[in-house]
C-alpha positions in Angstrom: -0.1 -0.2 0.2 2.7 2.5 0.5 4.6 2.3 -2.5 0.3 2.4 -4.6 -0.8 6.5 -6.0 -4.5 5.3 -5.7 -6.4 2.5 -3.0 -10.0 1.8 -4.2 -12.2 -0.3 -2.1 -14.9 -1.8 -3.3 -17.4 -2.7 -0.9 -20.6 -4.5 0.0 -22.7 -3.4 2.4 -24.1 -5.5 4.8 -26.8 -3.9 6.8 -26.1 -0.7 7.6 -22.7 -0.5 7.7 -19.3 -2.2 5.9 -18.1 -6.1 6.3 -16.3 -6.8 10.0 -13.6 -7.6 7.6 -12.7 -3.7 6.6 -13.3 -2.8 9.7 -10.9 -4.1 10.7 -8.0 -3.9 8.3 -9.0 0.0 8.3 -7.9 0.1 12.6 -5.0 -1.9 11.8 -3.7 -0.1 8.6 -4.3 3.4 10.6 -3.2 2.3 13.8 0.9 0.9 11.6 0.4 4.7 9.4 0.3 6.5 12.5 3.4 4.6 14.2 5.2 5.7 10.5 6.5 9.2 9.9 4.4 10.0 7.5 7.1 11.7 4.5 6.3 9.1 2.5 3.2 10.7 0.3 0.0 9.0 1.1 -1.7 7.5 -2.0 -5.4 8.3 -2.1 -8.9 6.9 -1.4 -11.6 6.8 -2.3 -14.5 3.4 -2.0 -17.5 2.3 -4.5 -20.0 0.7 -2.1 -23.0 -0.9 -3.8 -26.3 -2.2 -1.2 -29.2 -4.0 -2.4 -31.6 -2.1 -1.2 -32.6 0.7 -3.6 -31.9 3.7 -1.7 -27.8 4.0 -2.5 -28.2 6.6 0.5 -28.6 3.5 2.7 -24.2 3.7 1.5 -24.1 7.4 3.5 -22.7 5.9 6.9 -20.3 3.4 5.4 -19.4 5.8 2.7 -18.0 8.3 6.4 -16.6 5.9 7.9 -14.2 5.4 5.4 -13.7 9.0 5.2 -12.8 9.2 9.3 -10.6 6.3 8.5 -8.8 7.9 5.1 -8.5 10.6 7.5 -7.4 8.4 11.0 -4.4 7.1 7.9 -3.8 9.6 6.2 -4.8 9.0 3.2 -6.0 11.6 0.9 -9.3 11.6 0.5 -10.5 11.6 -3.1 -14.7 10.6 -2.2 -17.0 7.8 -3.6 -20.0 6.9 -5.4 -22.9 4.5 -3.5 -24.9 2.5 -5.9 -27.8 0.9 -5.1 -30.7 -2.1 -5.9 -28.9 -5.3 -6.1 -27.7 -7.3 -9.2 -29.6 -3.7 -11.4 -27.7 -2.6 -13.6 -28.3 0.5 -14.9 -26.2 2.8 -18.4 -26.1 5.6 -15.7 -24.3 3.6 -13.5 -21.9 2.0 -16.7 -21.4 5.3 -17.2 -20.8 6.7 -13.8 -18.6 3.8 -13.6 -16.3 4.9 -15.8 -16.3 8.2 -15.5 -15.5 8.3 -11.5 -12.7 6.1 -13.6 -11.8 8.8 -15.3 -11.0 11.6 -13.0 -8.9 8.1 -10.7 -6.4 8.2 -13.7 -5.9 11.4 -13.8 -5.4 11.3 -9.8 -8.2 13.5 -9.2 -11.0 12.6 -6.5 -14.4 11.7 -7.5 -17.0 14.7 -9.1 -19.7 15.3 -6.3 -22.0 15.8 -9.8 -20.7 12.0 -10.5 -21.3 10.7 -6.7 -25.0 12.5 -7.0 -26.2 11.5 -9.8 -25.3 7.1 -9.1 -27.3 7.7 -6.2 -30.7 7.6 -7.5 -32.4 5.5 -7.4 -32.0 2.1 -10.5 -36.1 1.6 -10.3 -39.4 3.7 -8.4 -39.9 1.9 -4.7 -43.2 0.7 -5.9 -41.7 -2.0 -8.6 -39.3 -2.9 -6.1 -41.7 -3.3 -3.8 -44.0 -5.3 -6.2 -40.7 -6.8 -7.3 -40.0 -8.7 -3.6 -42.5 -9.3 -2.6 -43.5 -11.5 -5.7 -40.1 -13.1 -4.9 -40.9 -14.1 -1.4 -44.1 -15.6 -2.4 -42.3 -17.4 -5.1 -39.8 -18.5 -2.2 -42.8 -19.5 0.5 -44.3 -21.2 -2.0 -41.4 -23.8 -3.5 -40.9 -23.6 1.1 -44.9 -25.1 0.8 -45.2 -22.5 3.5 -48.9 -21.1 2.1 -50.8 -17.9 2.0 -51.7 -17.9 5.4 -49.2 -18.8 7.4 -46.8 -15.3 5.2 -49.8 -14.3 6.6 -50.0 -15.1 10.2 -49.4 -12.7 13.3 -48.7 -15.0 16.2 -47.1 -12.0 18.3 -50.0 -9.9 18.0 -51.5 -8.3 20.2 -54.6 -10.4 20.9 -56.7 -7.0 22.2 
């Protein structure tokens, strides 16, 4: 890492945070970097966080953790792209990735305008909910769960 010009973290979002091994690595790296005399030029640090939710805003806390890590490790912050929608492909996401690549290749941070464009949900919320519900019903049926079981409220207050 010391010889790198840029470090790019590409990670999924788990619930509302980065994977535990990433956080553990951040802690070890920040500690090791604090022991160094910071005379050597530090590599830039950029992140790409991806989650299954359609709202990439779910990634903001993880981005802030990454920004704090970069500061603690003495790495210049080169920005973040946050993507949502699970595996949903979108042309604008591909373009955003290409533009981020071009900016980083020129030793420039990811532009905030690019991050904002990439953060737009890939589909309307109602489409996501409709598709998600259909998928869960298919899985339930395959497992022998009836519609009545899906609607069960075993812990609901009986009144």
